[in-house]
C-alpha positions, 0 to 999 in steps of 0.5 A: 943167088938167093934161095927164094929167087932161084925157087921162084925162077923154077916155079917151086914154092920158097917154103919147099926149097927151104925145107929141101935145103934144111933137110939136105935134099936140095939138088944144088949146093947152097950155104947160109950167110952170117945174116941168115940169108940162104944162097944157092951156088950157081952151077956151070951151065954144062953141069946143070941137070938139077932144076933148082 
């Protein structure tokens, strides 16, 4: 899922989520595609404790 979509779904500004990701503070795994899109890995429901 795109970082911006996941942030919006959780009521967090995209810029804040992006800064967290760049600083290594994002509470869920994420990666960047070769095109530059930030994608958040979707955790399993049972493991999901983080909001973003």
